[in-house]
Structures are given as structure tokens and as C-alpha cells.
MDAnalysis code that builds the backbone (N, CA, C; Angstrom):
import MDAnalysis as mda
import numpy as np

u = mda.Universe.empty(576, n_residues=192, atom_resindex=np.repeat(np.arange(192), 3), trajectory=True)
u.add_TopologyAttr("name", ["N", "CA", "C"] * 192)
u.add_TopologyAttr("resid", np.arange(1, 193))
u.add_TopologyAttr("resname", ["MET", "TYR", "THR", "PHE", "TYR", "ALA", "LEU", "LEU", "ASN", "ARG", "MET", "LYS", "LEU", "ILE", "GLN", "ARG", "TRP", "SER", "LEU", "MET", "ARG", "SER", "THR", "THR", "LYS", "GLU", "ASP", "LEU", "MET", "GLN", "HIS", "ALA", "ALA", "HIS", "VAL", "ALA", "ILE", "ILE", "GLY", "GLN", "ALA", "LEU", "GLY", "ILE", "ILE", "ARG", "ASN", "THR", "TYR", "TYR", "GLY", "GLY", "ASN", "VAL", "ASN", "THR", "ASP", "LYS", "ILE", "ALA", "ALA", "LEU", "ALA", "LEU", "TYR", "HIS", "ASP", "THR", "ALA", "GLU", "VAL", "VAL", "SER", "GLY", "ASP", "LEU", "PRO", "THR", "PRO", "ILE", "LYS", "TYR", "TYR", "GLY", "PRO", "LYS", "ILE", "LYS", "SER", "ALA", "TYR", "SER", "GLU", "ILE", "GLU", "ARG", "VAL", "ILE", "ASN", "GLN", "LYS", "LEU", "LEU", "LYS", "SER", "LEU", "PRO", "ALA", "GLU", "MET", "SER", "ASP", "LYS", "TYR", "ALA", "GLU", "TYR", "ILE", "GLN", "PRO", "ASP", "GLU", "THR", "THR", "GLU", "GLU", "TYR", "LYS", "LEU", "MET", "LYS", "ILE", "ALA", "ASP", "LYS", "LEU", "SER", "ALA", "TYR", "ILE", "LYS", "CYS", "ILE", "ASP", "GLU", "ARG", "PHE", "SER", "GLY", "ASN", "GLN", "GLU", "PHE", "ASP", "ALA", "ALA", "TYR", "ASN", "ARG", "LEU", "LYS", "LYS", "GLN", "LEU", "ASP", "GLY", "MET", "THR", "GLU", "GLU", "TYR", "PRO", "GLU", "LEU", "LYS", "PHE", "PHE", "LEU", "ASP", "ASN", "PHE", "ALA", "GLU", "GLY", "TYR", "GLY", "GLN", "SER", "LEU", "ASP", "ILE", "LEU"])
u.atoms.positions = np.array([
    [-50.938, -14.183, 140.668],
    [-51.404, -14.134, 139.842],
    [-52.862, -13.806, 139.859],
    [-53.008, -12.465, 138.557],
    [-54.434, -12.030, 138.611],
    [-54.726, -13.008, 137.271],
    [-56.067, -13.015, 137.392],
    [-56.188, -14.233, 136.189],
    [-57.880, -13.737, 135.099],
    [-58.200, -12.381, 135.190],
    [-58.780, -11.311, 135.226],
    [-59.076, -11.942, 133.546],
    [-58.060, -11.306, 132.495],
    [-57.909, -10.693, 131.064],
    [-57.597, -12.623, 130.638],
    [-56.790, -13.341, 131.026],
    [-57.092, -14.578, 130.839],
    [-57.983, -15.462, 130.956],
    [-59.190, -14.677, 131.992],
    [-60.472, -15.854, 132.147],
    [-61.579, -14.973, 131.359],
    [-61.625, -13.299, 130.791],
    [-62.135, -12.762, 129.909],
    [-62.070, -13.709, 127.959],
    [-60.568, -14.572, 127.793],
    [-60.179, -14.143, 126.822],
    [-60.513, -15.624, 126.506],
    [-60.687, -16.367, 127.364],
    [-62.049, -17.602, 127.427],
    [-63.666, -17.166, 126.626],
    [-63.598, -15.824, 126.546],
    [-64.710, -15.836, 125.495],
    [-65.471, -16.263, 124.510],
    [-64.408, -16.174, 123.314],
    [-63.957, -17.305, 122.686],
    [-64.696, -18.253, 122.429],
    [-64.474, -19.083, 123.504],
    [-64.507, -20.424, 123.733],
    [-65.781, -20.827, 123.997],
    [-66.999, -20.084, 124.015],
    [-68.154, -20.255, 124.273],
    [-69.761, -20.119, 123.137],
    [-69.975, -20.976, 122.564],
    [-70.670, -20.804, 121.326],
    [-72.100, -20.001, 122.065],
    [-72.392, -19.432, 121.153],
    [-73.502, -19.028, 121.869],
    [-74.656, -20.232, 120.204],
    [-75.738, -19.562, 121.017],
    [-76.842, -19.929, 119.931],
    [-76.584, -21.688, 119.856],
    [-76.603, -22.341, 121.365],
    [-76.212, -23.855, 121.709],
    [-77.396, -24.972, 121.599],
    [-78.913, -23.991, 121.598],
    [-79.293, -24.800, 121.073],
    [-80.419, -24.790, 119.444],
    [-79.521, -24.159, 119.096],
    [-80.557, -23.876, 117.989],
    [-78.637, -24.635, 116.263],
    [-78.968, -25.071, 115.538],
    [-78.370, -25.527, 114.709],
    [-77.935, -24.024, 113.743],
    [-77.154, -23.640, 113.189],
    [-76.420, -22.721, 112.902],
    [-75.540, -22.052, 111.632],
    [-75.558, -21.367, 110.625],
    [-74.787, -21.676, 109.464],
    [-73.797, -21.268, 110.231],
    [-73.705, -20.319, 110.198],
    [-72.344, -19.441, 110.782],
    [-72.405, -19.623, 112.348],
    [-71.234, -19.959, 113.068],
    [-70.924, -20.175, 114.373],
    [-70.830, -18.840, 114.928],
    [-71.074, -18.475, 116.114],
    [-70.524, -16.966, 116.673],
    [-70.196, -17.476, 118.786],
    [-69.329, -17.070, 118.715],
    [-69.016, -17.409, 120.119],
    [-69.264, -15.560, 121.214],
    [-68.769, -16.113, 121.518],
    [-69.397, -15.115, 123.259],
    [-68.493, -13.131, 122.950],
    [-67.104, -13.695, 122.325],
    [-66.835, -12.738, 122.534],
    [-66.340, -11.671, 120.725],
    [-67.678, -12.277, 119.701],
    [-68.009, -12.500, 118.531],
    [-69.235, -10.821, 119.081],
    [-69.978, -11.939, 119.901],
    [-71.076, -11.257, 120.553],
    [-70.956, -9.823, 121.112],
    [-69.616, -10.092, 121.722],
    [-70.084, -8.813, 123.012],
    [-69.177, -7.295, 121.451],
    [-68.237, -8.453, 121.673],
    [-68.215, -6.775, 119.618],
    [-68.927, -6.068, 119.195],
    [-70.114, -7.559, 118.341],
    [-70.740, -6.574, 117.627],
    [-71.874, -5.922, 118.837],
    [-71.889, -6.713, 120.153],
    [-73.841, -5.318, 120.869],
    [-72.490, -4.374, 121.373],
    [-71.293, -3.993, 121.106],
    [-70.520, -2.973, 121.260],
    [-70.578, -1.839, 119.801],
    [-70.991, -2.625, 118.741],
    [-70.237, -1.708, 118.282],
    [-71.808, -0.847, 117.412],
    [-72.881, -2.217, 117.670],
    [-74.309, -1.213, 118.046],
    [-74.756, -0.426, 118.597],
    [-73.938, -0.829, 120.192],
    [-74.849, -0.044, 122.092],
    [-74.188, 1.089, 121.114],
    [-73.152, 1.259, 120.779],
    [-72.262, 2.796, 119.849],
    [-72.913, 3.634, 119.123],
    [-73.221, 2.757, 118.001],
    [-74.246, 3.552, 117.001],
    [-75.874, 4.534, 117.367],
    [-76.241, 3.087, 118.782],
    [-77.255, 3.846, 118.866],
    [-77.128, 4.701, 119.717],
    [-75.694, 5.173, 120.850],
    [-75.819, 6.236, 121.397],
    [-75.935, 7.442, 120.498],
    [-74.434, 7.568, 119.654],
    [-74.626, 8.210, 118.239],
    [-75.554, 8.702, 117.663],
    [-76.558, 8.207, 117.635],
    [-77.762, 8.288, 116.626],
    [-79.336, 9.601, 117.525],
    [-78.459, 8.755, 118.898],
    [-79.347, 9.580, 120.203],
    [-79.157, 11.249, 119.802],
    [-77.682, 10.847, 120.248],
    [-77.363, 12.294, 120.895],
    [-77.308, 13.108, 119.052],
    [-77.221, 12.377, 117.515],
    [-77.189, 13.120, 116.913],
    [-78.652, 13.523, 116.218],
    [-79.290, 12.857, 116.510],
    [-80.660, 13.334, 116.062],
    [-81.925, 13.472, 116.814],
    [-81.487, 13.069, 118.437],
    [-82.588, 13.375, 119.546],
    [-82.214, 14.373, 119.952],
    [-81.253, 14.676, 120.241],
    [-80.981, 15.724, 121.638],
    [-80.173, 14.932, 122.778],
    [-79.981, 13.541, 123.196],
    [-79.774, 13.219, 123.946],
    [-78.180, 13.524, 124.010],
    [-77.634, 13.345, 125.367],
    [-76.831, 13.380, 125.775],
    [-75.295, 11.852, 126.614],
    [-75.896, 11.080, 126.104],
    [-75.417, 9.632, 126.163],
    [-73.766, 9.267, 125.776],
    [-73.578, 8.387, 127.236],
    [-71.600, 8.275, 126.660],
    [-71.564, 7.562, 125.630],
    [-70.893, 7.748, 124.545],
    [-71.187, 6.770, 124.040],
    [-69.861, 6.029, 123.752],
    [-69.334, 6.008, 124.178],
    [-68.271, 5.152, 124.738],
    [-68.205, 3.379, 125.784],
    [-69.170, 4.476, 127.176],
    [-69.635, 3.610, 127.707],
    [-70.692, 3.253, 127.797],
    [-71.672, 2.843, 126.488],
    [-71.952, 1.913, 126.578],
    [-71.268, 0.858, 125.681],
    [-70.327, 1.251, 124.721],
    [-69.442, 0.755, 124.371],
    [-68.767, -0.275, 125.347],
    [-68.067, 0.265, 126.414],
    [-67.624, -0.246, 126.984],
    [-68.789, -2.088, 128.401],
    [-70.215, -0.690, 127.974],
    [-71.034, -1.935, 128.731],
    [-71.227, -3.251, 128.402],
    [-71.255, -2.689, 126.743],
    [-70.948, -4.109, 126.094],
    [-70.424, -5.101, 125.753],
    [-69.186, -4.803, 125.691],
    [-67.756, -5.366, 126.017],
    [-67.703, -6.647, 127.092],
    [-68.398, -5.595, 128.083],
    [-68.334, -7.241, 129.741],
    [-70.032, -7.605, 129.710],
    [-70.756, -7.157, 129.100],
    [-72.139, -7.555, 129.923],
    [-72.130, -9.405, 130.149],
    [-71.976, -9.975, 129.563],
    [-71.129, -11.403, 129.512],
    [-70.438, -11.952, 129.990],
    [-69.939, -11.046, 130.966],
    [-68.603, -11.770, 131.301],
    [-68.716, -13.400, 132.191],
    [-69.661, -13.440, 132.631],
    [-70.064, -14.191, 133.235],
    [-69.675, -16.131, 133.385],
    [-70.437, -15.642, 131.754],
    [-70.680, -16.432, 130.809],
    [-69.450, -17.519, 130.358],
    [-68.590, -16.873, 130.434],
    [-67.326, -17.633, 131.118],
    [-66.629, -19.425, 131.841],
    [-67.882, -18.672, 133.113],
    [-67.559, -19.066, 133.907],
    [-69.429, -20.642, 133.644],
    [-70.118, -19.668, 133.598],
    [-71.647, -21.015, 133.540],
    [-71.870, -20.880, 131.519],
    [-71.118, -20.818, 131.407],
    [-71.288, -21.171, 129.156],
    [-72.745, -19.716, 128.995],
    [-72.982, -20.312, 128.344],
    [-74.406, -19.685, 127.886],
    [-75.572, -20.378, 127.966],
    [-76.175, -20.001, 128.919],
    [-77.501, -20.684, 128.981],
    [-78.870, -20.306, 128.225],
    [-79.208, -20.928, 127.812],
    [-80.169, -20.833, 126.209],
    [-81.111, -20.340, 126.728],
    [-82.150, -18.517, 126.082],
    [-83.259, -18.330, 126.023],
    [-84.398, -18.859, 126.744],
    [-84.219, -19.776, 126.054],
    [-85.707, -21.252, 126.402],
    [-85.253, -21.372, 128.102],
    [-84.474, -21.300, 127.934],
    [-84.110, -21.686, 129.766],
    [-83.577, -20.770, 130.844],
    [-82.967, -19.618, 130.628],
    [-82.790, -18.742, 130.848],
    [-84.169, -17.964, 131.847],
    [-85.183, -17.951, 130.439],
    [-85.946, -16.922, 130.448],
    [-87.652, -18.243, 131.237],
    [-87.191, -18.833, 132.202],
    [-87.979, -20.540, 131.780],
    [-89.570, -19.769, 132.800],
    [-89.000, -19.494, 133.839],
    [-89.946, -18.893, 135.648],
    [-89.415, -17.752, 135.977],
    [-89.964, -16.865, 136.215],
    [-89.641, -15.848, 137.856],
    [-88.096, -16.639, 138.599],
    [-88.526, -18.156, 139.199],
    [-87.928, -18.808, 140.006],
    [-86.206, -19.174, 139.175],
    [-85.686, -19.248, 138.093],
    [-85.355, -19.667, 137.158],
    [-84.335, -18.703, 137.406],
    [-84.889, -17.272, 136.816],
    [-84.381, -15.973, 136.020],
    [-83.126, -15.569, 137.204],
    [-84.278, -15.608, 138.806],
    [-83.532, -15.060, 139.812],
    [-83.185, -15.130, 140.484],
    [-82.624, -17.411, 140.096],
    [-81.974, -18.253, 140.498],
    [-80.419, -17.952, 139.313],
    [-80.312, -17.445, 138.508],
    [-79.401, -17.784, 137.583],
    [-78.951, -16.064, 136.963],
    [-79.400, -15.192, 137.641],
    [-79.024, -13.431, 138.212],
    [-78.145, -13.812, 139.265],
    [-78.841, -14.982, 140.160],
    [-77.949, -14.360, 141.316],
    [-76.099, -15.470, 141.036],
    [-76.972, -16.361, 140.201],
    [-75.134, -17.108, 140.226],
    [-74.672, -16.269, 139.108],
    [-75.151, -15.262, 138.403],
    [-73.949, -13.803, 137.026],
    [-73.447, -13.634, 138.456],
    [-74.200, -13.050, 139.463],
    [-74.107, -11.609, 140.247],
    [-72.604, -12.358, 140.897],
    [-72.918, -13.760, 141.256],
    [-71.467, -14.320, 142.320],
    [-70.407, -14.491, 141.464],
    [-70.312, -15.252, 140.175],
    [-69.644, -15.514, 139.098],
    [-68.839, -13.374, 139.128],
    [-69.635, -12.846, 138.582],
    [-69.238, -11.470, 138.005],
    [-68.309, -11.217, 139.816],
    [-68.618, -10.861, 141.110],
    [-67.738, -11.325, 142.343],
    [-66.422, -11.123, 141.657],
    [-66.614, -12.621, 141.683],
    [-64.975, -13.847, 141.646],
    [-64.739, -13.131, 140.734],
    [-65.292, -13.106, 139.429],
    [-63.918, -11.887, 138.201],
    [-63.400, -10.413, 138.791],
    [-64.489, -9.815, 139.359],
    [-63.598, -9.169, 139.917],
    [-62.766, -8.992, 140.749],
    [-63.079, -9.969, 141.935],
    [-61.290, -10.475, 142.650],
    [-60.472, -10.464, 141.908],
    [-60.618, -11.568, 141.094],
    [-59.308, -12.001, 139.628],
    [-58.609, -10.815, 139.067],
    [-58.631, -9.648, 140.081],
    [-58.520, -7.721, 139.529],
    [-57.467, -7.051, 140.857],
    [-56.200, -6.491, 140.167],
    [-56.158, -5.940, 142.164],
    [-57.197, -5.415, 142.497],
    [-56.995, -4.916, 143.910],
    [-58.273, -4.001, 143.690],
    [-58.387, -2.487, 143.816],
    [-57.490, -2.123, 143.517],
    [-57.526, -0.776, 142.400],
    [-58.439, -0.804, 141.007],
    [-57.659, -1.706, 140.293],
    [-57.978, -1.742, 139.035],
    [-59.504, -3.052, 139.026],
    [-60.100, -2.946, 140.027],
    [-61.117, -3.776, 140.548],
    [-62.517, -2.975, 140.937],
    [-61.982, -2.179, 141.213],
    [-62.855, -0.734, 141.557],
    [-62.763, -0.005, 140.023],
    [-62.228, -0.081, 138.952],
    [-62.373, 0.483, 138.590],
    [-63.444, -0.230, 136.544],
    [-63.091, -1.317, 137.201],
    [-64.123, -2.811, 136.014],
    [-65.608, -3.061, 136.842],
    [-65.946, -2.041, 138.236],
    [-67.176, -2.978, 138.902],
    [-68.235, -2.442, 137.925],
    [-67.948, -0.934, 137.322],
    [-68.513, -0.723, 136.666],
    [-69.385, -1.070, 135.572],
    [-68.391, -2.042, 133.991],
    [-68.896, -2.389, 133.516],
    [-69.099, -3.847, 134.518],
    [-68.681, -4.563, 134.933],
    [-68.993, -5.737, 135.444],
    [-70.095, -5.839, 135.516],
    [-70.458, -5.105, 137.014],
    [-71.720, -5.148, 137.563],
    [-72.294, -3.338, 137.708],
    [-73.095, -3.111, 136.637],
    [-73.611, -1.443, 136.139],
    [-74.853, -1.752, 136.971],
    [-74.832, 0.168, 136.535],
    [-76.076, 0.600, 136.887],
    [-77.093, -0.177, 136.225],
    [-77.999, -0.310, 136.377],
    [-79.016, -1.034, 135.657],
    [-79.450, 0.813, 135.136],
    [-79.562, 1.287, 135.996],
    [-81.420, 2.241, 135.667],
    [-80.012, 3.329, 134.965],
    [-79.235, 3.454, 134.281],
    [-78.380, 4.055, 133.503],
    [-79.074, 4.451, 131.575],
    [-79.028, 5.322, 131.206],
    [-79.094, 5.604, 129.861],
    [-78.767, 4.730, 129.027],
    [-77.081, 4.520, 129.382],
    [-76.055, 3.852, 128.677],
    [-76.289, 2.117, 129.284],
    [-76.798, 1.779, 129.931],
    [-76.951, 0.260, 129.835],
    [-78.298, -0.253, 129.022],
    [-79.198, 0.949, 129.138],
    [-80.054, 0.227, 128.688],
    [-79.739, 0.394, 127.029],
    [-79.479, 1.188, 126.788],
    [-79.356, 1.048, 125.650],
    [-78.386, 0.306, 124.824],
    [-77.756, -0.099, 125.540],
    [-76.766, -1.532, 125.481],
    [-77.644, -2.788, 125.391],
    [-78.857, -3.199, 126.285],
    [-79.525, -4.244, 126.352],
    [-80.234, -4.497, 125.185],
    [-80.519, -2.840, 124.766],
    [-81.557, -2.663, 123.283],
    [-80.207, -3.377, 121.702],
    [-79.112, -2.870, 122.666],
    [-78.113, -3.497, 121.495],
    [-77.611, -5.140, 121.324],
    [-77.771, -4.933, 121.840],
    [-78.093, -6.725, 122.386],
    [-78.878, -7.805, 122.345],
    [-79.927, -7.228, 122.418],
    [-81.231, -7.601, 121.885],
    [-80.993, -7.503, 119.929],
    [-80.907, -6.182, 119.507],
    [-81.506, -6.436, 118.339],
    [-79.656, -7.130, 117.226],
    [-78.288, -7.322, 118.343],
    [-77.579, -7.985, 117.573],
    [-78.232, -9.607, 118.155],
    [-78.759, -10.281, 117.991],
    [-79.408, -11.509, 118.553],
    [-80.208, -11.566, 117.489],
    [-80.977, -10.685, 117.067],
    [-82.035, -9.927, 115.431],
    [-81.419, -9.993, 114.148],
    [-80.152, -9.483, 114.777],
    [-78.846, -9.383, 113.388],
    [-78.405, -11.041, 113.047],
    [-78.467, -11.340, 114.241],
    [-78.186, -12.970, 113.804],
    [-79.215, -13.857, 112.901],
    [-80.863, -13.637, 113.228],
    [-81.504, -14.235, 112.617],
    [-81.439, -14.259, 111.412],
    [-81.922, -12.605, 111.041],
    [-81.289, -12.195, 109.771],
    [-80.467, -12.932, 109.043],
    [-79.056, -13.198, 109.511],
    [-78.508, -13.801, 108.552],
    [-78.798, -14.735, 108.220],
    [-78.990, -15.355, 109.417],
    [-79.564, -16.902, 109.397],
    [-80.566, -17.202, 108.186],
    [-81.618, -16.384, 108.387],
    [-82.461, -17.080, 107.505],
    [-82.019, -16.192, 106.099],
    [-81.111, -15.100, 106.155],
    [-80.424, -14.979, 104.628],
    [-79.480, -16.460, 104.149],
    [-79.773, -16.999, 104.711],
    [-78.469, -18.072, 104.742],
    [-79.532, -19.705, 104.585],
    [-80.725, -19.346, 104.555],
    [-82.149, -20.604, 104.257],
    [-82.105, -20.872, 105.244],
    [-81.776, -21.028, 106.395],
    [-82.201, -21.691, 107.780],
    [-83.336, -21.197, 108.683],
    [-84.041, -22.459, 108.117],
    [-85.663, -21.478, 109.124],
    [-85.578, -22.031, 110.409],
    [-84.211, -22.501, 110.895],
    [-84.447, -22.659, 112.373],
    [-84.797, -21.671, 113.020],
    [-83.942, -20.726, 112.810],
    [-84.162, -19.074, 113.535],
    [-85.260, -18.410, 112.813],
    [-86.534, -18.943, 112.802],
    [-87.569, -18.332, 112.053],
    [-88.257, -17.884, 113.853],
    [-88.441, -18.709, 114.562],
    [-89.576, -18.571, 115.666],
    [-88.653, -17.640, 116.661],
    [-87.223, -17.085, 116.630],
    [-86.636, -16.394, 116.885],
    [-86.525, -15.349, 116.574],
    [-85.765, -14.527, 115.322],
    [-86.800, -14.054, 113.861],
    [-87.867, -12.759, 114.823],
    [-89.253, -13.694, 114.735],
    [-90.542, -13.022, 114.813],
    [-90.426, -12.442, 115.761],
    [-89.948, -12.708, 117.134],
    [-90.449, -13.474, 118.811],
    [-89.362, -11.684, 118.770],
    [-87.839, -11.648, 117.868],
    [-87.583, -10.296, 118.728],
    [-87.490, -9.567, 117.945],
    [-88.237, -9.568, 116.816],
    [-88.601, -8.699, 115.949],
    [-90.024, -7.414, 116.376],
    [-90.619, -8.139, 116.966],
    [-92.565, -8.289, 117.664],
    [-91.293, -7.217, 119.028],
    [-90.380, -7.753, 119.381],
    [-89.909, -6.854, 120.721],
    [-89.577, -5.908, 120.768],
    [-88.689, -6.637, 119.627],
    [-87.935, -4.338, 119.676],
    [-89.400, -3.443, 118.603],
    [-90.036, -3.813, 117.228],
    [-90.904, -3.473, 117.079],
    [-91.752, -2.229, 118.216],
    [-91.574, -3.157, 119.573],
    [-92.511, -2.530, 120.672],
    [-91.917, -1.355, 120.958],
    [-90.585, -1.447, 121.060],
    [-89.248, -0.646, 121.580],
    [-89.302, 1.079, 120.849],
    [-89.357, 0.721, 119.777],
    [-89.112, 1.954, 118.950],
    [-90.267, 3.122, 119.071],
    [-91.064, 3.520, 120.099],
    [-92.294, 4.691, 119.951],
    [-91.386, 4.957, 121.319],
    [-90.390, 4.238, 122.684],
    [-90.246, 4.816, 123.469],
    [-88.525, 5.278, 123.103],
    [-88.086, 4.528, 122.008],
    [-86.568, 4.470, 122.267],
    [-86.272, 4.920, 120.357],
    [-86.721, 6.374, 120.012],
    [-86.433, 6.376, 118.505],
    [-85.199, 6.122, 118.123],
    [-84.160, 6.683, 118.336],
    [-82.521, 5.912, 118.277],
    [-83.144, 3.855, 117.373],
    [-83.540, 3.720, 117.972],
    [-83.791, 1.970, 117.172],
    [-84.949, 1.898, 116.320],
    [-85.408, 2.543, 116.063],
    [-85.916, 2.794, 115.316],
    [-85.390, 3.430, 113.413],
    [-84.608, 4.650, 114.239],
    [-83.658, 5.265, 113.194],
    [-82.983, 3.708, 112.801],
    [-81.994, 2.968, 113.483],
    [-81.969, 2.460, 113.320],
    [-82.299, 1.352, 111.960],
    [-83.184, 0.517, 112.907],
    [-84.110, -0.171, 111.950],
    [-84.821, -0.043, 110.218],
    [-84.498, 1.725, 110.327],
    [-84.575, 1.944, 109.413],
    [-84.504, 2.233, 108.272],
    [-83.459, 3.188, 108.842],
    [-81.733, 3.485, 107.867],
    [-80.573, 2.363, 107.672],
    [-80.495, 1.037, 108.667],
    [-79.867, 0.513, 108.632],
    [-79.637, -1.306, 108.690],
    [-80.890, -2.167, 109.289],
    [-81.269, -3.018, 109.045],
    [-81.480, -3.470, 107.636],
    [-81.814, -3.182, 106.452],
    [-82.197, -4.044, 105.170],
    [-80.867, -4.177, 104.823],
    [-79.137, -3.630, 105.303],
    [-78.530, -4.199, 105.459],
    [-78.094, -5.617, 105.431],
    [-78.542, -6.120, 106.702],
    [-77.934, -6.631, 107.335],
    [-78.666, -7.912, 106.190],
    [-77.398, -9.401, 105.723],
    [-77.873, -10.216, 105.481],
    [-77.161, -10.801, 103.943],
    [-77.053, -9.686, 103.310],
    [-77.615, -8.853, 102.262],
    [-75.254, -10.004, 101.870],
    [-75.211, -9.942, 100.275],
    [-74.039, -10.105, 99.935],
    [-73.071, -8.960, 99.703],
    [-71.359, -9.430, 99.630],
    [-71.321, -8.232, 99.664],
    [-71.284, -7.068, 98.196],
    [-71.961, -7.650, 97.455],
    [-72.335, -7.300, 96.031],
    [-73.240, -6.801, 95.814],
    [-73.939, -6.578, 96.611],
    [-75.136, -5.787, 97.333],
    [-74.944, -4.777, 97.808],
    [-74.532, -4.819, 98.828],
    [-73.671, -3.862, 99.633],
    [-73.033, -2.864, 99.051],
])
């Protein structure tokens, strides 16, 4: 019996932002889909406006699998995950071990295919854009919460905004996205 897909199905059970009071709950599966949409958009923007040649489908696929280890570990809150270099390193090792076990829950012939998404090459432009989309997804969650009147997300919003603003020179596709699409987030359907 192979359990890979059953394990990934549990992504919908992993709640994000566990230390925050949220007006709208977000699970890991929703987050992965959101990162895929935004990541693919960043790739399309790069290819369309900035002469890029990234594989936009690869960005989306990387996003779908970027947090798969959390089906076993749960969503470790950011303040804990990045508390210090030793904790960050230990958590990275835990994720690596879990991801190896996930790959072993597939037939060997399929495991090789999924390895490029579960244990990706972090030096590729596709991976880097996916990680920016991951951060951008968290920022958008903060926007949504703040528009709902939830001040609990103010500090995270300010931290993420500063991080993203600091990346726009190196990643013009991020600036394009923020300048052209970010304003719509948090708005009501009547306004959109």
C-alpha cells in the first residue's frame, strides 16, 4: 500500500497561523493553492514584461508541494521556526527527513518524479519565485485580516511589507504585482 496521496490529502487538516486570532481560517491546502496561483503569476509577469524564461508550470507545481512536510510536523509558527540558527537548522533537518519518508510512500518510479518538487533545487529561479510567492501569500493573508478589522495581524503585515519592499529591486515582477494587483486584496466583491 502506498500512502503518499492520502498523506497529502491531510494538508486540509493543518491550520496555519496557529498563534494568531484569525477572522478567516486558512489550511495548508488552501495556502499551497494560493502560493501556486501567485507564483505562476510572478513567472508570467517576468516572462511577459522582463524578458524572462522561467517555467511557470514548474513554479506552480513547486508551490503545491512546498509545505508537504507539515502533514507530519504541523505548521510550526514563524517565531519558533526562525528563533535562532540552531532551531532553524534542526527544523530543516526534520523537514528533510519527513520529505524523504513522503517520497518513500510512492512507488520508486514515481518517487523520482516527485523528488524535484518535494526536495527541489533551491538555486533555480522557479524555486526563488515560489518562495517570494509564499511570502506574498502571507502578506495577502495579513491584508485580508486587517481589512476585517483584525489588528492581530498588524505586526506581521508590517514585517512582511518591509521584507517584500526590500526585494522589489531584485525582483521587478514582485514590484509589478504589488503595484498592479495588491490593492484589490481585502476589498469587497462590490468594489472589485
